[in-house]
mmCIF file of the N, C-alpha and C atoms, coordinates in Angstrom:
data_MODEL
# 
_entry.id   MODEL 
# 
loop_
_atom_site.group_PDB 
_atom_site.id 
_atom_site.type_symbol 
_atom_site.label_atom_id 
_atom_site.label_alt_id 
_atom_site.label_comp_id 
_atom_site.label_asym_id 
_atom_site.label_entity_id 
_atom_site.label_seq_id 
_atom_site.pdbx_PDB_ins_code 
_atom_site.Cartn_x 
_atom_site.Cartn_y 
_atom_site.Cartn_z 
_atom_site.occupancy 
_atom_site.B_iso_or_equiv 
_atom_site.pdbx_formal_charge 
_atom_site.auth_seq_id 
_atom_site.auth_comp_id 
_atom_site.auth_asym_id 
_atom_site.auth_atom_id 
_atom_site.pdbx_PDB_model_num 
ATOM 1   N N  . MET A 1 1  ? 0.813   -1.185 0.000   1.00 0.00 ? 1  MET A N  1 
ATOM 2   C CA . MET A 1 1  ? 0.000   0.000  0.000   1.00 0.00 ? 1  MET A CA 1 
ATOM 3   C C  . MET A 1 1  ? 0.868   1.263  0.000   1.00 0.00 ? 1  MET A C  1 
ATOM 4   N N  . LYS A 1 2  ? 1.982   1.210  0.744   1.00 0.00 ? 2  LYS A N  1 
ATOM 5   C CA . LYS A 1 2  ? 2.860   2.375  0.782   1.00 0.00 ? 2  LYS A CA 1 
ATOM 6   C C  . LYS A 1 2  ? 3.505   2.607  -0.574  1.00 0.00 ? 2  LYS A C  1 
ATOM 7   N N  . LEU A 1 3  ? 3.766   1.523  -1.317  1.00 0.00 ? 3  LEU A N  1 
ATOM 8   C CA . LEU A 1 3  ? 4.364   1.636  -2.635  1.00 0.00 ? 3  LEU A CA 1 
ATOM 9   C C  . LEU A 1 3  ? 3.396   2.337  -3.585  1.00 0.00 ? 3  LEU A C  1 
ATOM 10  N N  . LEU A 1 4  ? 2.117   2.005  -3.502  1.00 0.00 ? 4  LEU A N  1 
ATOM 11  C CA . LEU A 1 4  ? 1.104   2.635  -4.342  1.00 0.00 ? 4  LEU A CA 1 
ATOM 12  C C  . LEU A 1 4  ? 0.975   4.129  -4.026  1.00 0.00 ? 4  LEU A C  1 
ATOM 13  N N  . ALA A 1 5  ? 1.025   4.490  -2.742  1.00 0.00 ? 5  ALA A N  1 
ATOM 14  C CA . ALA A 1 5  ? 0.929   5.897  -2.345  1.00 0.00 ? 5  ALA A CA 1 
ATOM 15  C C  . ALA A 1 5  ? 2.143   6.677  -2.837  1.00 0.00 ? 5  ALA A C  1 
ATOM 16  N N  . ARG A 1 6  ? 3.334   6.069  -2.774  1.00 0.00 ? 6  ARG A N  1 
ATOM 17  C CA . ARG A 1 6  ? 4.547   6.744  -3.232  1.00 0.00 ? 6  ARG A CA 1 
ATOM 18  C C  . ARG A 1 6  ? 4.484   6.963  -4.748  1.00 0.00 ? 6  ARG A C  1 
ATOM 19  N N  . ARG A 1 7  ? 3.974   5.973  -5.504  1.00 0.00 ? 7  ARG A N  1 
ATOM 20  C CA . ARG A 1 7  ? 3.861   6.110  -6.956  1.00 0.00 ? 7  ARG A CA 1 
ATOM 21  C C  . ARG A 1 7  ? 2.867   7.212  -7.312  1.00 0.00 ? 7  ARG A C  1 
ATOM 22  N N  . PHE A 1 8  ? 1.770   7.276  -6.545  1.00 0.00 ? 8  PHE A N  1 
ATOM 23  C CA . PHE A 1 8  ? 0.783   8.330  -6.778  1.00 0.00 ? 8  PHE A CA 1 
ATOM 24  C C  . PHE A 1 8  ? 1.400   9.697  -6.545  1.00 0.00 ? 8  PHE A C  1 
ATOM 25  N N  . ASN A 1 9  ? 2.188   9.855  -5.495  1.00 0.00 ? 9  ASN A N  1 
ATOM 26  C CA . ASN A 1 9  ? 2.826   11.135 -5.198  1.00 0.00 ? 9  ASN A CA 1 
ATOM 27  C C  . ASN A 1 9  ? 3.817   11.521 -6.282  1.00 0.00 ? 9  ASN A C  1 
ATOM 28  N N  . ILE A 1 10 ? 4.528   10.550 -6.841  1.00 0.00 ? 10 ILE A N  1 
ATOM 29  C CA . ILE A 1 10 ? 5.469   10.837 -7.928  1.00 0.00 ? 10 ILE A CA 1 
ATOM 30  C C  . ILE A 1 10 ? 4.702   11.319 -9.156  1.00 0.00 ? 10 ILE A C  1 
ATOM 31  N N  . TYR A 1 11 ? 3.613   10.630 -9.483  1.00 0.00 ? 11 TYR A N  1 
ATOM 32  C CA . TYR A 1 11 ? 2.803   11.057 -10.631 1.00 0.00 ? 11 TYR A CA 1 
ATOM 33  C C  . TYR A 1 11 ? 2.210   12.451 -10.393 1.00 0.00 ? 11 TYR A C  1 
ATOM 34  N N  . LEU A 1 12 ? 1.781   12.717 -9.189  1.00 0.00 ? 12 LEU A N  1 
ATOM 35  C CA . LEU A 1 12 ? 1.219   14.021 -8.857  1.00 0.00 ? 12 LEU A CA 1 
ATOM 36  C C  . LEU A 1 12 ? 2.290   15.105 -8.976  1.00 0.00 ? 12 LEU A C  1 
ATOM 37  N N  . ALA A 1 13 ? 3.500   14.815 -8.502  1.00 0.00 ? 13 ALA A N  1 
ATOM 38  C CA . ALA A 1 13 ? 4.590   15.782 -8.589  1.00 0.00 ? 13 ALA A CA 1 
ATOM 39  C C  . ALA A 1 13 ? 4.972   16.027 -10.052 1.00 0.00 ? 13 ALA A C  1 
ATOM 40  N N  . LEU A 1 14 ? 5.014   14.968 -10.857 1.00 0.00 ? 14 LEU A N  1 
ATOM 41  C CA . LEU A 1 14 ? 5.332   15.122 -12.277 1.00 0.00 ? 14 LEU A CA 1 
ATOM 42  C C  . LEU A 1 14 ? 4.267   15.953 -12.991 1.00 0.00 ? 14 LEU A C  1 
ATOM 43  N N  . ALA A 1 15 ? 3.005   15.724 -12.677 1.00 0.00 ? 15 ALA A N  1 
ATOM 44  C CA . ALA A 1 15 ? 1.925   16.495 -13.289 1.00 0.00 ? 15 ALA A CA 1 
ATOM 45  C C  . ALA A 1 15 ? 2.023   17.964 -12.870 1.00 0.00 ? 15 ALA A C  1 
ATOM 46  N N  . PHE A 1 16 ? 2.370   18.223 -11.627 1.00 0.00 ? 16 PHE A N  1 
ATOM 47  C CA . PHE A 1 16 ? 2.518   19.593 -11.146 1.00 0.00 ? 16 PHE A CA 1 
ATOM 48  C C  . PHE A 1 16 ? 3.671   20.296 -11.857 1.00 0.00 ? 16 PHE A C  1 
ATOM 49  N N  . LEU A 1 17 ? 4.808   19.610 -11.981 1.00 0.00 ? 17 LEU A N  1 
ATOM 50  C CA . LEU A 1 17 ? 5.961   20.191 -12.660 1.00 0.00 ? 17 LEU A CA 1 
ATOM 51  C C  . LEU A 1 17 ? 5.683   20.416 -14.143 1.00 0.00 ? 17 LEU A C  1 
ATOM 52  N N  . LEU A 1 18 ? 4.978   19.482 -14.757 1.00 0.00 ? 18 LEU A N  1 
ATOM 53  C CA . LEU A 1 18 ? 4.610   19.644 -16.156 1.00 0.00 ? 18 LEU A CA 1 
ATOM 54  C C  . LEU A 1 18 ? 3.684   20.849 -16.327 1.00 0.00 ? 18 LEU A C  1 
ATOM 55  N N  . GLY A 1 19 ? 2.767   21.038 -15.400 1.00 0.00 ? 19 GLY A N  1 
ATOM 56  C CA . GLY A 1 19 ? 1.878   22.194 -15.432 1.00 0.00 ? 19 GLY A CA 1 
ATOM 57  C C  . GLY A 1 19 ? 2.639   23.502 -15.289 1.00 0.00 ? 19 GLY A C  1 
ATOM 58  N N  . LEU A 1 20 ? 3.659   23.517 -14.422 1.00 0.00 ? 20 LEU A N  1 
ATOM 59  C CA . LEU A 1 20 ? 4.473   24.714 -14.266 1.00 0.00 ? 20 LEU A CA 1 
ATOM 60  C C  . LEU A 1 20 ? 5.324   24.982 -15.501 1.00 0.00 ? 20 LEU A C  1 
ATOM 61  N N  . ALA A 1 21 ? 5.851   23.907 -16.100 1.00 0.00 ? 21 ALA A N  1 
ATOM 62  C CA . ALA A 1 21 ? 6.716   24.066 -17.272 1.00 0.00 ? 21 ALA A CA 1 
ATOM 63  C C  . ALA A 1 21 ? 5.909   24.559 -18.476 1.00 0.00 ? 21 ALA A C  1 
ATOM 64  N N  . CYS A 1 22 ? 4.741   23.973 -18.706 1.00 0.00 ? 22 CYS A N  1 
ATOM 65  C CA . CYS A 1 22 ? 3.932   24.358 -19.866 1.00 0.00 ? 22 CYS A CA 1 
ATOM 66  C C  . CYS A 1 22 ? 3.181   25.645 -19.570 1.00 0.00 ? 22 CYS A C  1 
ATOM 67  N N  . GLY A 1 23 ? 2.490   25.661 -18.467 1.00 0.00 ? 23 GLY A N  1 
ATOM 68  C CA . GLY A 1 23 ? 1.788   26.845 -17.981 1.00 0.00 ? 23 GLY A CA 1 
ATOM 69  C C  . GLY A 1 23 ? 0.890   27.519 -18.995 1.00 0.00 ? 23 GLY A C  1 
ATOM 70  N N  . CYS A 1 24 ? 0.240   28.537 -18.558 1.00 0.00 ? 24 CYS A N  1 
ATOM 71  C CA . CYS A 1 24 ? -0.612  29.336 -19.424 1.00 0.00 ? 24 CYS A CA 1 
ATOM 72  C C  . CYS A 1 24 ? 0.164   30.564 -19.858 1.00 0.00 ? 24 CYS A C  1 
ATOM 73  N N  . GLN A 1 25 ? 0.006   30.911 -21.094 1.00 0.00 ? 25 GLN A N  1 
ATOM 74  C CA . GLN A 1 25 ? 0.647   32.115 -21.596 1.00 0.00 ? 25 GLN A CA 1 
ATOM 75  C C  . GLN A 1 25 ? -0.387  33.226 -21.598 1.00 0.00 ? 25 GLN A C  1 
ATOM 76  N N  . THR A 1 26 ? 0.011   34.394 -21.119 1.00 0.00 ? 26 THR A N  1 
ATOM 77  C CA . THR A 1 26 ? -0.924  35.510 -21.109 1.00 0.00 ? 26 THR A CA 1 
ATOM 78  C C  . THR A 1 26 ? -1.230  35.942 -22.527 1.00 0.00 ? 26 THR A C  1 
ATOM 79  N N  . ARG A 1 27 ? -2.483  36.236 -22.741 1.00 0.00 ? 27 ARG A N  1 
ATOM 80  C CA . ARG A 1 27 ? -2.895  36.663 -24.071 1.00 0.00 ? 27 ARG A CA 1 
ATOM 81  C C  . ARG A 1 27 ? -2.406  38.064 -24.340 1.00 0.00 ? 27 ARG A C  1 
ATOM 82  N N  . GLN A 1 28 ? -1.838  38.254 -25.509 1.00 0.00 ? 28 GLN A N  1 
ATOM 83  C CA . GLN A 1 28 ? -1.366  39.580 -25.885 1.00 0.00 ? 28 GLN A CA 1 
ATOM 84  C C  . GLN A 1 28 ? -2.425  40.239 -26.765 1.00 0.00 ? 28 GLN A C  1 
ATOM 85  N N  . GLU A 1 29 ? -2.646  41.518 -26.527 1.00 0.00 ? 29 GLU A N  1 
ATOM 86  C CA . GLU A 1 29 ? -3.617  42.254 -27.328 1.00 0.00 ? 29 GLU A CA 1 
ATOM 87  C C  . GLU A 1 29 ? -3.098  42.406 -28.756 1.00 0.00 ? 29 GLU A C  1 
ATOM 88  N N  . THR A 1 30 ? -3.952  42.136 -29.697 1.00 0.00 ? 30 THR A N  1 
ATOM 89  C CA . THR A 1 30 ? -3.572  42.319 -31.093 1.00 0.00 ? 30 THR A CA 1 
ATOM 90  C C  . THR A 1 30 ? -4.404  43.454 -31.682 1.00 0.00 ? 30 THR A C  1 
ATOM 91  N N  . ALA A 1 31 ? -3.806  44.130 -32.614 1.00 0.00 ? 31 ALA A N  1 
ATOM 92  C CA . ALA A 1 31 ? -4.496  45.252 -33.252 1.00 0.00 ? 31 ALA A CA 1 
ATOM 93  C C  . ALA A 1 31 ? -5.417  44.770 -34.367 1.00 0.00 ? 31 ALA A C  1 
ATOM 94  N N  . ASP A 1 32 ? -5.265  43.517 -34.765 1.00 0.00 ? 32 ASP A N  1 
ATOM 95  C CA . ASP A 1 32 ? -6.088  42.979 -35.846 1.00 0.00 ? 32 ASP A CA 1 
ATOM 96  C C  . ASP A 1 32 ? -7.413  42.479 -35.286 1.00 0.00 ? 32 ASP A C  1 
ATOM 97  N N  . ARG A 1 33 ? -8.416  43.274 -35.434 1.00 0.00 ? 33 ARG A N  1 
ATOM 98  C CA . ARG A 1 33 ? -9.752  42.888 -34.974 1.00 0.00 ? 33 ARG A CA 1 
ATOM 99  C C  . ARG A 1 33 ? -10.716 43.036 -36.135 1.00 0.00 ? 33 ARG A C  1 
ATOM 100 N N  . SER A 1 34 ? -11.680 42.165 -36.174 1.00 0.00 ? 34 SER A N  1 
ATOM 101 C CA . SER A 1 34 ? -12.673 42.267 -37.236 1.00 0.00 ? 34 SER A CA 1 
ATOM 102 C C  . SER A 1 34 ? -13.724 43.299 -36.830 1.00 0.00 ? 34 SER A C  1 
ATOM 103 N N  . PRO A 1 35 ? -14.298 43.974 -37.794 1.00 0.00 ? 35 PRO A N  1 
ATOM 104 C CA . PRO A 1 35 ? -15.296 44.995 -37.457 1.00 0.00 ? 35 PRO A CA 1 
ATOM 105 C C  . PRO A 1 35 ? -16.590 44.349 -36.945 1.00 0.00 ? 35 PRO A C  1 
ATOM 106 N N  . CYS A 1 36 ? -17.220 45.050 -36.027 1.00 0.00 ? 36 CYS A N  1 
ATOM 107 C CA . CYS A 1 36 ? -18.488 44.588 -35.467 1.00 0.00 ? 36 CYS A CA 1 
ATOM 108 C C  . CYS A 1 36 ? -19.579 45.526 -35.985 1.00 0.00 ? 36 CYS A C  1 
ATOM 109 N N  . VAL A 1 37 ? -20.301 45.068 -36.995 1.00 0.00 ? 37 VAL A N  1 
ATOM 110 C CA . VAL A 1 37 ? -21.336 45.884 -37.615 1.00 0.00 ? 37 VAL A CA 1 
ATOM 111 C C  . VAL A 1 37 ? -22.608 45.047 -37.696 1.00 0.00 ? 37 VAL A C  1 
ATOM 112 N N  . TRP A 1 38 ? -23.720 45.591 -37.202 1.00 0.00 ? 38 TRP A N  1 
ATOM 113 C CA . TRP A 1 38 ? -24.997 44.877 -37.219 1.00 0.00 ? 38 TRP A CA 1 
ATOM 114 C C  . TRP A 1 38 ? -25.940 45.569 -38.186 1.00 0.00 ? 38 TRP A C  1 
ATOM 115 N N  . HIS A 1 39 ? -26.598 44.749 -39.011 1.00 0.00 ? 39 HIS A N  1 
ATOM 116 C CA . HIS A 1 39 ? -27.598 45.252 -39.956 1.00 0.00 ? 39 HIS A CA 1 
ATOM 117 C C  . HIS A 1 39 ? -28.942 44.649 -39.590 1.00 0.00 ? 39 HIS A C  1 
ATOM 118 N N  . ILE A 1 40 ? -30.001 45.265 -40.077 1.00 0.00 ? 40 ILE A N  1 
ATOM 119 C CA . ILE A 1 40 ? -31.352 44.772 -39.809 1.00 0.00 ? 40 ILE A CA 1 
ATOM 120 C C  . ILE A 1 40 ? -31.931 44.176 -41.085 1.00 0.00 ? 40 ILE A C  1 
ATOM 121 N N  . GLU A 1 41 ? -32.667 43.072 -40.919 1.00 0.00 ? 41 GLU A N  1 
ATOM 122 C CA . GLU A 1 41 ? -33.303 42.434 -42.072 1.00 0.00 ? 41 GLU A CA 1 
ATOM 123 C C  . GLU A 1 41 ? -34.516 43.260 -42.498 1.00 0.00 ? 41 GLU A C  1 
ATOM 124 N N  . THR A 1 42 ? -34.738 43.347 -43.807 1.00 0.00 ? 42 THR A N  1 
ATOM 125 C CA . THR A 1 42 ? -35.829 44.163 -44.337 1.00 0.00 ? 42 THR A CA 1 
ATOM 126 C C  . THR A 1 42 ? -36.435 43.498 -45.561 1.00 0.00 ? 42 THR A C  1 
ATOM 127 N N  . SER A 1 43 ? -37.489 44.084 -46.058 1.00 0.00 ? 43 SER A N  1 
ATOM 128 C CA . SER A 1 43 ? -38.105 43.604 -47.297 1.00 0.00 ? 43 SER A CA 1 
ATOM 129 C C  . SER A 1 43 ? -37.338 44.178 -48.479 1.00 0.00 ? 43 SER A C  1 
ATOM 130 N N  . PRO A 1 44 ? -37.234 43.439 -49.574 1.00 0.00 ? 44 PRO A N  1 
ATOM 131 C CA . PRO A 1 44 ? -36.540 43.979 -50.751 1.00 0.00 ? 44 PRO A CA 1 
ATOM 132 C C  . PRO A 1 44 ? -37.283 45.195 -51.308 1.00 0.00 ? 44 PRO A C  1 
ATOM 133 N N  . ASP A 1 45 ? -36.517 46.214 -51.700 1.00 0.00 ? 45 ASP A N  1 
ATOM 134 C CA . ASP A 1 45 ? -37.127 47.383 -52.328 1.00 0.00 ? 45 ASP A CA 1 
ATOM 135 C C  . ASP A 1 45 ? -36.239 47.841 -53.479 1.00 0.00 ? 45 ASP A C  1 
ATOM 136 N N  . SER A 1 46 ? -36.770 48.705 -54.318 1.00 0.00 ? 46 SER A N  1 
ATOM 137 C CA . SER A 1 46 ? -36.047 49.148 -55.518 1.00 0.00 ? 46 SER A CA 1 
ATOM 138 C C  . SER A 1 46 ? -35.350 50.495 -55.318 1.00 0.00 ? 46 SER A C  1 
ATOM 139 N N  . THR A 1 47 ? -35.350 51.026 -54.099 1.00 0.00 ? 47 THR A N  1 
ATOM 140 C CA . THR A 1 47 ? -34.739 52.335 -53.859 1.00 0.00 ? 47 THR A CA 1 
ATOM 141 C C  . THR A 1 47 ? -33.237 52.259 -53.634 1.00 0.00 ? 47 THR A C  1 
ATOM 142 N N  . GLY A 1 48 ? -32.700 51.077 -53.486 1.00 0.00 ? 48 GLY A N  1 
ATOM 143 C CA . GLY A 1 48 ? -31.263 50.913 -53.300 1.00 0.00 ? 48 GLY A CA 1 
ATOM 144 C C  . GLY A 1 48 ? -30.811 50.972 -51.852 1.00 0.00 ? 48 GLY A C  1 
ATOM 145 N N  . THR A 1 49 ? -31.755 50.943 -50.922 1.00 0.00 ? 49 THR A N  1 
ATOM 146 C CA . THR A 1 49 ? -31.373 50.984 -49.508 1.00 0.00 ? 49 THR A CA 1 
ATOM 147 C C  . THR A 1 49 ? -31.175 49.593 -48.921 1.00 0.00 ? 49 THR A C  1 
ATOM 148 N N  . SER A 1 50 ? -31.441 48.558 -49.706 1.00 0.00 ? 50 SER A N  1 
ATOM 149 C CA . SER A 1 50 ? -31.267 47.191 -49.212 1.00 0.00 ? 50 SER A CA 1 
ATOM 150 C C  . SER A 1 50 ? -30.343 46.410 -50.136 1.00 0.00 ? 50 SER A C  1 
ATOM 151 N N  . GLN A 1 51 ? -29.841 45.293 -49.607 1.00 0.00 ? 51 GLN A N  1 
ATOM 152 C CA . GLN A 1 51 ? -28.966 44.442 -50.393 1.00 0.00 ? 51 GLN A CA 1 
ATOM 153 C C  . GLN A 1 51 ? -29.184 42.995 -49.978 1.00 0.00 ? 51 GLN A C  1 
ATOM 154 N N  . ASN A 1 52 ? -29.029 42.082 -50.927 1.00 0.00 ? 52 ASN A N  1 
ATOM 155 C CA . ASN A 1 52 ? -29.177 40.657 -50.660 1.00 0.00 ? 52 ASN A CA 1 
ATOM 156 C C  . ASN A 1 52 ? -27.828 40.073 -50.256 1.00 0.00 ? 52 ASN A C  1 
ATOM 157 N N  . ILE A 1 53 ? -27.835 39.271 -49.184 1.00 0.00 ? 53 ILE A N  1 
ATOM 158 C CA . ILE A 1 53 ? -26.618 38.580 -48.767 1.00 0.00 ? 53 ILE A CA 1 
ATOM 159 C C  . ILE A 1 53 ? -26.938 37.118 -48.550 1.00 0.00 ? 53 ILE A C  1 
ATOM 160 N N  . SER A 1 54 ? -25.905 36.296 -48.541 1.00 0.00 ? 54 SER A N  1 
ATOM 161 C CA . SER A 1 54 ? -26.069 34.869 -48.309 1.00 0.00 ? 54 SER A CA 1 
ATOM 162 C C  . SER A 1 54 ? -25.497 34.526 -46.947 1.00 0.00 ? 54 SER A C  1 
ATOM 163 N N  . MET A 1 55 ? -26.318 33.949 -46.071 1.00 0.00 ? 55 MET A N  1 
ATOM 164 C CA . MET A 1 55 ? -25.857 33.493 -44.759 1.00 0.00 ? 55 MET A CA 1 
ATOM 165 C C  . MET A 1 55 ? -25.208 32.138 -44.952 1.00 0.00 ? 55 MET A C  1 
ATOM 166 N N  . LEU A 1 56 ? -23.908 32.048 -44.660 1.00 0.00 ? 56 LEU A N  1 
ATOM 167 C CA . LEU A 1 56 ? -23.180 30.810 -44.895 1.00 0.00 ? 56 LEU A CA 1 
ATOM 168 C C  . LEU A 1 56 ? -23.444 29.814 -43.769 1.00 0.00 ? 56 LEU A C  1 
ATOM 169 N N  . ARG A 1 57 ? -24.105 28.765 -44.114 1.00 0.00 ? 57 ARG A N  1 
ATOM 170 C CA . ARG A 1 57 ? -24.401 27.654 -43.209 1.00 0.00 ? 57 ARG A CA 1 
ATOM 171 C C  . ARG A 1 57 ? -24.265 26.387 -44.019 1.00 0.00 ? 57 ARG A C  1 
ATOM 172 N N  . SER A 1 58 ? -24.676 25.260 -43.470 1.00 0.00 ? 58 SER A N  1 
ATOM 173 C CA . SER A 1 58 ? -24.635 24.022 -44.251 1.00 0.00 ? 58 SER A CA 1 
ATOM 174 C C  . SER A 1 58 ? -25.586 24.123 -45.436 1.00 0.00 ? 58 SER A C  1 
ATOM 175 N N  . ASP A 1 59 ? -26.699 24.861 -45.253 1.00 0.00 ? 59 ASP A N  1 
ATOM 176 C CA . ASP A 1 59 ? -27.640 25.141 -46.331 1.00 0.00 ? 59 ASP A CA 1 
ATOM 177 C C  . ASP A 1 59 ? -27.781 26.663 -46.405 1.00 0.00 ? 59 ASP A C  1 
ATOM 178 N N  . PRO A 1 60 ? -27.015 27.365 -47.293 1.00 0.00 ? 60 PRO A N  1 
ATOM 179 C CA . PRO A 1 60 ? -27.021 28.831 -47.319 1.00 0.00 ? 60 PRO A CA 1 
ATOM 180 C C  . PRO A 1 60 ? -28.414 29.422 -47.527 1.00 0.00 ? 60 PRO A C  1 
ATOM 181 N N  . VAL A 1 61 ? -28.663 30.536 -46.848 1.00 0.00 ? 61 VAL A N  1 
ATOM 182 C CA . VAL A 1 61 ? -29.951 31.223 -46.898 1.00 0.00 ? 61 VAL A CA 1 
ATOM 183 C C  . VAL A 1 61 ? -29.721 32.620 -47.458 1.00 0.00 ? 61 VAL A C  1 
ATOM 184 N N  . LEU A 1 62 ? -30.531 33.044 -48.393 1.00 0.00 ? 62 LEU A N  1 
ATOM 185 C CA . LEU A 1 62 ? -30.437 34.375 -48.974 1.00 0.00 ? 62 LEU A CA 1 
ATOM 186 C C  . LEU A 1 62 ? -31.401 35.299 -48.235 1.00 0.00 ? 62 LEU A C  1 
ATOM 187 N N  . ILE A 1 63 ? -30.864 36.370 -47.626 1.00 0.00 ? 63 ILE A N  1 
ATOM 188 C CA . ILE A 1 63 ? -31.705 37.330 -46.906 1.00 0.00 ? 63 ILE A CA 1 
ATOM 189 C C  . ILE A 1 63 ? -31.422 38.737 -47.424 1.00 0.00 ? 63 ILE A C  1 
ATOM 190 N N  . THR A 1 64 ? -32.344 39.646 -47.168 1.00 0.00 ? 64 THR A N  1 
ATOM 191 C CA . THR A 1 64 ? -32.209 41.047 -47.583 1.00 0.00 ? 64 THR A CA 1 
ATOM 192 C C  . THR A 1 64 ? -32.002 41.891 -46.337 1.00 0.00 ? 64 THR A C  1 
ATOM 193 N N  . ILE A 1 65 ? -30.958 42.743 -46.355 1.00 0.00 ? 65 ILE A N  1 
ATOM 194 C CA . ILE A 1 65 ? -30.657 43.605 -45.214 1.00 0.00 ? 65 ILE A CA 1 
ATOM 195 C C  . ILE A 1 65 ? -30.572 45.055 -45.681 1.00 0.00 ? 65 ILE A C  1 
ATOM 196 N N  . LYS A 1 66 ? -30.724 45.982 -44.733 1.00 0.00 ? 66 LYS A N  1 
ATOM 197 C CA . LYS A 1 66 ? -30.520 47.403 -45.037 1.00 0.00 ? 66 LYS A CA 1 
ATOM 198 C C  . LYS A 1 66 ? -29.024 47.651 -45.180 1.00 0.00 ? 66 LYS A C  1 
ATOM 199 N N  . ARG A 1 67 ? -28.644 48.544 -46.086 1.00 0.00 ? 67 ARG A N  1 
ATOM 200 C CA . ARG A 1 67 ? -27.225 48.857 -46.312 1.00 0.00 ? 67 ARG A CA 1 
ATOM 201 C C  . ARG A 1 67 ? -26.607 49.580 -45.121 1.00 0.00 ? 67 ARG A C  1 
ATOM 202 N N  . GLU A 1 68 ? -27.359 50.460 -44.488 1.00 0.00 ? 68 GLU A N  1 
ATOM 203 C CA . GLU A 1 68 ? -26.848 51.214 -43.344 1.00 0.00 ? 68 GLU A CA 1 
ATOM 204 C C  . GLU A 1 68 ? -26.908 50.351 -42.084 1.00 0.00 ? 68 GLU A C  1 
ATOM 205 N N  . PRO A 1 69 ? -25.800 50.232 -41.352 1.00 0.00 ? 69 PRO A N  1 
ATOM 206 C CA . PRO A 1 69 ? -25.816 49.432 -40.114 1.00 0.00 ? 69 PRO A CA 1 
ATOM 207 C C  . PRO A 1 69 ? -26.596 50.134 -39.010 1.00 0.00 ? 69 PRO A C  1 
ATOM 208 N N  . ILE A 1 70 ? -27.197 49.344 -38.132 1.00 0.00 ? 70 ILE A N  1 
ATOM 209 C CA . ILE A 1 70 ? -27.909 49.936 -36.996 1.00 0.00 ? 70 ILE A CA 1 
ATOM 210 C C  . ILE A 1 70 ? -27.010 50.021 -35.770 1.00 0.00 ? 70 ILE A C  1 
ATOM 211 N N  . LEU A 1 71 ? -25.884 49.246 -35.767 1.00 0.00 ? 71 LEU A N  1 
ATOM 212 C CA . LEU A 1 71 ? -24.963 49.250 -34.636 1.00 0.00 ? 71 LEU A CA 1 
ATOM 213 C C  . LEU A 1 71 ? -23.547 49.065 -35.168 1.00 0.00 ? 71 LEU A C  1 
ATOM 214 N N  . THR A 1 72 ? -22.614 49.900 -34.744 1.00 0.00 ? 72 THR A N  1 
ATOM 215 C CA . THR A 1 72 ? -21.215 49.813 -35.174 1.00 0.00 ? 72 THR A CA 1 
ATOM 216 C C  . THR A 1 72 ? -20.294 49.807 -33.961 1.00 0.00 ? 72 THR A C  1 
ATOM 217 N N  . GLU A 1 73 ? -18.974 49.739 -34.219 1.00 0.00 ? 73 GLU A N  1 
ATOM 218 C CA . GLU A 1 73 ? -18.001 49.761 -33.115 1.00 0.00 ? 73 GLU A CA 1 
ATOM 219 C C  . GLU A 1 73 ? -18.077 51.071 -32.339 1.00 0.00 ? 73 GLU A C  1 
ATOM 220 N N  . ALA A 1 74 ? -18.366 52.155 -33.036 1.00 0.00 ? 74 ALA A N  1 
ATOM 221 C CA . ALA A 1 74 ? -18.457 53.458 -32.379 1.00 0.00 ? 74 ALA A CA 1 
ATOM 222 C C  . ALA A 1 74 ? -19.573 53.468 -31.344 1.00 0.00 ? 74 ALA A C  1 
ATOM 223 N N  . ASN A 1 75 ? -20.696 52.826 -31.642 1.00 0.00 ? 75 ASN A N  1 
ATOM 224 C CA . ASN A 1 75 ? -21.794 52.756 -30.687 1.00 0.00 ? 75 ASN A CA 1 
ATOM 225 C C  . ASN A 1 75 ? -21.402 51.933 -29.462 1.00 0.00 ? 75 ASN A C  1 
ATOM 226 N N  . ILE A 1 76 ? -20.662 50.863 -29.690 1.00 0.00 ? 76 ILE A N  1 
ATOM 227 C CA . ILE A 1 76 ? -20.257 49.987 -28.590 1.00 0.00 ? 76 ILE A CA 1 
ATOM 228 C C  . ILE A 1 76 ? -19.234 50.695 -27.704 1.00 0.00 ? 76 ILE A C  1 
ATOM 229 N N  . CYS A 1 77 ? -18.256 51.379 -28.323 1.00 0.00 ? 77 CYS A N  1 
ATOM 230 C CA . CYS A 1 77 ? -17.248 52.112 -27.542 1.00 0.00 ? 77 CYS A CA 1 
ATOM 231 C C  . CYS A 1 77 ? -17.883 53.243 -26.751 1.00 0.00 ? 77 CYS A C  1 
ATOM 232 N N  . ALA A 1 78 ? -18.886 53.913 -27.301 1.00 0.00 ? 78 ALA A N  1 
ATOM 233 C CA . ALA A 1 78 ? -19.555 55.005 -26.606 1.00 0.00 ? 78 ALA A CA 1 
ATOM 234 C C  . ALA A 1 78 ? -20.374 54.479 -25.424 1.00 0.00 ? 78 ALA A C  1 
ATOM 235 N N  . CYS A 1 79 ? -20.792 53.240 -25.512 1.00 0.00 ? 79 CYS A N  1 
ATOM 236 C CA . CYS A 1 79 ? -21.608 52.640 -24.448 1.00 0.00 ? 79 CYS A CA 1 
ATOM 237 C C  . CYS A 1 79 ? -20.773 52.340 -23.205 1.00 0.00 ? 79 CYS A C  1 
ATOM 238 N N  . GLN A 1 80 ? -19.500 52.035 -23.400 1.00 0.00 ? 80 GLN A N  1 
ATOM 239 C CA . GLN A 1 80 ? -18.653 51.682 -22.271 1.00 0.00 ? 80 GLN A CA 1 
ATOM 240 C C  . GLN A 1 80 ? -18.421 52.911 -21.444 1.00 0.00 ? 80 GLN A C  1 
# 
């Protein structure tokens, strides 16, 4: 029984040392961010204020959205 406990402690110590050696790396801020722009779905019209887009899924769906976004990064930054 003492042999089993000693082996467990060795494995535990090895796992602890491996965790310290590999560890977590702090995330560094990157300047490359994708834009956050939200549009609203609308009915198709001939005035040029809407556009058709394809939602990429396993079965793509064609929807019509307004060209002008309703929410942008500027709105989100102003909210903070």
